[in-house]
BAMI-694955 format. One record per residue: x, y, z of N, C-alpha, C, CB in turn. Coordinates in steps of 0.1 Angstrom, whole numbers, plus 2048, in hexadecimal, padded with zeros to 3 digits. Glycine has a CB too. Layout:
residues N
XYZXYZXYZXYZ
...
END
This chain:
residues 218
CD4A18835CDDA15840CE1A06840CD8A1984D
CD69FD83ECD99EF83FCE29EB833CCC9E783E
CE09F1827CE99EE81CCF79F281FCE39F580F
CF99FE824D06A03827D0D9FA832D05A1182D
D069F583CD0C9EC845D109DF83FD029EA851
D079DA836D0B9CD82FD179CF827CFF9C9826
D189DA81FD249DD817D319DE820D229E980F
D2F9E582BD3B9E6835D3F9D883AD379F0840
D359D083ED389C3843D3F9BA838D2B9BC847
D3A9BB82CD419B4821D4F9B881ED389B5814
D519C681FD5F9CB81DD689C6828D5E9DA81D
D639C6834D6C9C283FD6E9B383ED659C584D
D649AB83AD6699C839D7099982ED58996836
D6F9A0823D7899E818D869A281BD739A680B
D889AC823D959B0828D9B9A5830D959BD830
D9399F839D98994841D9B988839D8D99084C
D9398582ED9697A825DA397C81ED8B97881B
DA5989819DB298B812DBE98981ADB199980C
DBD98D827DC998C830DCB97D834DC699483D
DC1975832DC3967836DC695D82ADB696283D
DC796381EDCA95A813DD7954814DC8962806
DD994980CDE694380BDE7937814DF194C80F
DDC93281ADDD927823DD691A81CDD692A830
DD591A80FDCF90F808DC49147FFDC9905812
DC290C7F4DB89107EADAB9097EDDBE90D7DC
DA29107F3D9590A7F5D8B9117EBD9090D804
D8090B7E9D769117E0D7191E7E5D6A9077DE
D729207F2D6D92D7F8D799377F9D6792A805
D859347F5D9093E7F5D8B94A7EDD9D9377F0
D8E9567F2D8A9627EBD7B9667EDD8D9607DC
D7495E7F5D669617F8D65965807D5D9557F5
D5B96C80AD58970818D4B96981CD5797F81A
D4B963827D3F95C82CD34967830D42953838
D2896482CD1D96D830D1696883CD1396F824
D15970846D0F96C853D0096B851D1297685E
CFA95F853CEC95D851CE595B85FCE9951848
CD9960860CD195D86CCC8951869CC996A870
CC394B874CBA940872CAD94486ACB693987F
CA995186CC9D956866C9F956857C9A96486B
CAB957852CAD957843CAC94983DCBB95D840
CAB93F845CA8931840C9992F840CB0926848
C92933836C84933835C7F92682FC7E93F82D
C7891E836C73911831C66913829C7090783D
C6690D81EC5A90D815C558FE815C5D912807
C488FC819C438EF81AC348EE816C448E9829
C2E8E3814C208E2810C188EB819C1B8D4810
C0F8F2814C088FC81CBFE8F6826C00905813
BFA8EA824BF08E482CBF58DA837BE68DD824
C028DA839C078D1844C108DA84DC0F8C683E
C118D685AC1A8DD863C298DB85FC188D7871
C308E5863C3F8E585FC468D9864C468F2865
C428D4870C498C8876C468BC86EC458C7884
C3C8BC865C398B085DC418AF851C2A8B085A
C498B984EC518B9842C608BE844C4B8C1837
C638C2850C708C8852C748C7861C708D884F
C818C4863C868C4870C958C8870C858B6877
C998CE87BCA78D287DCAC8CC88ACA88E287D
CB58C2889CBA8BB894CC98BA893CB38AD895
CD08BE89DCDE8BD89DCE58C4891CE28AE89D
CE08CF88DCE58D6882CE28D1874CF48D6883
CDA8C6873CD68C0867CC88C4864CD78B0867
CC68CA858CB88CD854CB38C284BCB98DB84C
CA88BC84FCA28B1847C958B5842CA18A4850
C948B4835C878B882EC828AC825C8A8C4824
C758AA826C6F89F81EC618A3819C6E892827
C5D89C80FC508A0809C4B894801C528AC7FF
C3E8947FEC388897F7C3388E7EAC2C882800
C328857E0C2E8897D3C2088E7D2C3087D7C9
C1888A7DCC0A88E7DDC0889B7E5C018837E2
C138A07EAC118AC7F2C0D8B87EAC1E8AF7F9
C078C27F1C038CF7EBC0F8D87E9BF88D67F4
C0E8E27E1C198EC7E0C1A8F57ECC178F57D3
C229007EBC249087F7C199127FAC319107F5
C109137F0C0391B7F2BF99167E9C0692A7F0
BEC9197ECBE19147E4BE19187D5BD49177EA
BE89247D3BE89297C5BF69287BFBE39377C5
BFF9217C5C0C9207BFC0D9157B5C1791C7CB
C139187A9C1390E79EC1D9037A0C16915791
C279047A9C328FA7AAC2D8ED7B1C3D9007B2
C368E37B1C338D67B7C368D67C6C3B8CC7B0
C358CA7CCC378C97DAC468CB7DEC328BB7DF
C488D17E9C568D47EDC578D67FCC5B8E07E6
C628D3801C678D780EC758DC80CC668CB819
C768E980AC828F0807C858FC810C828F57F8
C928FF810C9690B817C9A91680DCA1909821
C9492180EC9892D806CA193580FC8C935801
CAE93780BCB6940812CB394F80ECC693D80F
CAE956818CA9963815CB596D815C9F968820
CBC96C80ACC8975807CC89777F8CD696F80D
CC29827F4CC09847E5CCC98C7E0CB398B7E2
CD19887D5CDD98F7CFCDA9917C0CEA9877D0
CDF99C7BACDD99F7ACCEA9A17A4CD59AC7AB
CF59A17ABD029A27A5D0D99B7ADD069B27A3
D1999B7A8D249957AFD259867ADD229977BE
D2E9807B5D309717B5D2C96B7C2D3F96E7B1
D239627C2D1E95C7CFD2094D7CFD0F9607D0
D229487DBD249397DCD1C9337E7D339377DF
D169287E3D0F9207EDD189147F0D0191B7E7
D189117FDD20905802D178FD80CD2E908807
D168F080AD0E8E9814D118DA812CFF8EB813
D0E8D281DD108C481CD028BE81BD178BE829
CFF8B6810CF28B080DCF38A180FCEE8B4800
CE789C811CE588D813CD788A80DCE6889822
CD7880804CCA87C7FDCC886E800CCA87F7EE
CBE86A808CBB85C80ACB78547FECB085A815
CBC8487FDCB983F7F1CA983F7F0CBE8317F3
CA583F7E3C9783F7E0C9184C7DCC8F83A7EC
C978577E0C938647DCC978667CDC9986F7E4
C8D86A7C5C9086B7B6C868757B1C8F85E7AF
C8A87C7A6C8188679FC7F8927A8C7487F79C
C8A8977AEC898A27B7C948AB7B5C8889D7C6
C928B87B7C9C8C27B8CA18C37C6C988D07B2
CAE8C47C8CB38C57D6CBB8D27D8CBD8BA7D9
CBE8DA7CDCC48E77CFCC18F07C3CD48E57D1
CC08FD7C5CBD9067BACC49137BCCAE9097BA
CC79197B1CCA9287B1CBE92E7AACD892B7A8
CB69357B2CA993A7ADCAB9487A7C9F93B7B9
CA394A79DCA3957796CAA956788CAA96179E
CA395B77ECA895B770C9F965768CA894D76A
CA496875CC9C971754C9096B74ECA5976748
C9195F748C85959741C8194C747C88957733
C88948752C8593C759C8393F768C90931757
C7F935770C7E93777EC8C936785C7592D785
C9592E77FCA292B786CAD92C77CCA191D78C
CB992F782CC692F77BCCC92177CCD0939781
CC9919787CCF90C788CC5904791CDD90C78F
CC38F778DCBC8ED795CC58E0795CAE8EB791
CC78DA7A0CCD8CD7A1CC38C37A5CD98CD7AB
CC18B979CCB68AF79ECBD8A27A2CAE8AD792
CB58997A9CBA88C7ACCB18827A5CBA8897BB
CB787979DCB086E796CB7861799CAF871787
CB18587A0CB784B7A3CC584C7A8CB6842797
CC78567B0CD58587B7CDE8617AFCDB84B7B8
CDB8647A3CE386D79BCDF87C79DCE286A78C
CE988479FCE78937A1CE9899793CF08997AB
CDE89F78DCDF8A477FCDC8B377FCD589C777
CE08B9773CDD8C7770CCE8C676ACE78CD765
CC58CC772CB78CB76FCB48BC76DCB38D4762
CAC8B9762CA98AB760CB18A6754C9A8A975D
CBD8AB752CC58A7746CCE89B74ACCE8B3742
CCA88F745CD2883748CE0884743CCB877743
CE288C739CF088D733CF989673BCEF893725
CF489D745CFC8A674DCFB8A275CCF78B574B
D0289775FD0289176CD0C898774D0488176C
D0889E77FD128A5788D1989B792D0A8B0790
D11891796D1788779ED0F87A79CD1788A7AE
D1786F79BD10862797D0985B7A2D1A859792
D0B85E7AFD048587BAD068607C6D0A84A7BC
CFB8677CACFA86F7D6CF28687E1CF587D7D3
CED85C7DFCE58557E8CED8527F5CDF8497E2
CE6854800CEB84F80DCF9853811CEA84080E
CFD85F80DD0A864811D0A873812D1585F807
D1287881AD1488781BD1D88B810D1988B829
D19895808D2289B7FED228AA800D1C8977EF
D2E8B07FDD2F8BE7FED2C8C57F0D3E8C2803
D238CE7F0D1F8D57E4D228E37E5D108D37E2
D2A8E87DBD2D8F67D9D288FB7CCD3D8F97DA
D209057CCD1B90B7C0D1E91A7BFD0B9097BF
D2591E7B5D2A92C7B3D239327A7D3992C7B1
D1C93D7AAD149457A0D1B95279ED069467A5
D21954792D2796078ED1D968785D3495E786
D1797278BD0C978784D10980777D0598278D
D1B987778D2098F76DD25986762D2C998772
D2C97B765D3197275BD27969756D3D96A761
D1B96975DD10961759D13952758D0A96674B
D1894D763D1A93E764D18939772D2893B75E
D1792D773D15926780D1E91A780D06923783
D2691778AD2F90C78BD2C904797D3E91178B
D2C8F6795D288ED7A0D348E47A3D1C8E579B
D378E27B0D418D97B5D3B8CF7BED4D8E17BC
D3F8C37BED3A8B97C7D478B37CED328AD7C0
D478B37DBD538AF7E2D608B57DED548A07E2
D5F8C27DAD6B8C97D6D6F8C87C7D768C57DE
D688BF7C0D6B8BD7B2D618C47A9D6B8AE7AF
D678CB79ED5E8D2795D568C878DD678DB78B
D498CA78CD408C1785D388C777AD378BA78F
D368D477BD2D8DA771D308E9770D1E8D8774
D308EF764D2F8FD762D248FF758D3C90375D
D1A90775BD0E909753D0C918751D02903759
D0691C746D0492B744CF993074DCFF92D736
CFA93D751CF0944758CE4945750CF595175D
CD994A757CCC94C750CC795A752CC2942755
CD0964755CCB971757CC4973764CC397674B
CBC97E764CB5981770CBC98B779CB2975778
CB5992781CBB99C78ACB899A799CB59AA786
CB398E79CCB198B7AACB397C7ACCA39907B0
CBC9787B5CBF9697B6CC09667C5CCC9667AF
CBE9597C8CC09547D5CC29457D5CB59587DF
CC793F7DFCC99317E0CBE9297E7CD792D7E6
CBB91D7E2CB29157E9CB79067EACA49157E1
CB38FF7F4CB78F17F5CAC8EA7FDCC58F07FC
CAC8DD7FBCA18D5801C9D8CA7F8C958DD806
C908C97F6C8A8BF7EDC7E8C57E6C888B17F4
C7D8C47D9C728CA7D1C6F8C07C6C778D87CB
C638BA7C7C5F8AF7BEC5D8B57B0C528A97C3
C628AE7A6C618B2798C568AA792C6E8B0790
C4A8AF792C3E8A778FC3E8A1781C328AF791
C458A7778C468A376AC51899767C478AE760
C58895772C6488D770C6488177AC71895772
C5987B77BC5786E782C5D86F790C5D86377B
C58877799C5E8787A7C5A86C7AFC598847AE
C628687B8C5F85D7C1C548627CAC6C8587C9
C4D8587D1C4285C7D9C478657E5C3B8507DF
C528607EBC588687F6C6686D7F2C5A85F803
C6887A7F5C758807F1C7B8877FDC7388A7E5
C888867FFC8E88C80BC9D890808C8E882816
CA189B80ECAF89E80ECB28A481CCB38A8803
CBF8A3820CC48A982CCD08B282ACC889D836
CD18BC831CDC8C682FCE18CB83DCD68D2827
CEE8CD83CCF58D3848D008DC844CFB8C8851
D048E584DD0F8EE84AD0E8F683DD1D8E784A
D028FB83BCFF90382FD04912832CF090482C
D0C917828D12924829D1192B81CD2192382E
D1193881CD11941811D1E949811D04949810
D2494B806D30953804D2E95D7F9D3D94A802
D359687FAD369717EFD449757EBD2E97E7F2
D479777DED549797D9D5A9877DED559787CA
D669877E3D6C9937E7D7399A7DBD779907F2
END
């Protein structure tokens, strides 16, 4: 029943989108916004500290920070320190889009700030890292998505086309990257800050996010 209701909601949303087209070409044109509840914004933080010590939501801005010496999200988790939000909306097909406004304070480096989780032979289809202010595709210095994201709000749109097996990244409305997909049959979006222990993370890492939305292609 829940699946049928979701499909009905998507059909009605797409019908509304189709009737409203023609008022300008936005990156979300042809997509329907997915209604998210606050419960779907699940914070993952070091297991041994209170939530308020690594996350806050004030005035619509979600601020997440972590230290290089922090513990992972559980005592048996192999990953590094993080304060991230997992959007609990799993998809396996279709075209999905993440949109949000991000802010990275100067000094944060060696950290992932956004992910498309899920792949066939890897953990992720996409990770966007920050190194000395540069936003990069994973830790590839040759694939710089933006040259300087420090101390400013930037709009990030990430479109994942599962069938076409590609992911496309836009910063402030400009196309910056298209990368191949990595397979897999279950995906979701994450954002925040995740220290990359093998890539010289700064001692303190932080990112802030507001107006995060998810869209699906009609």
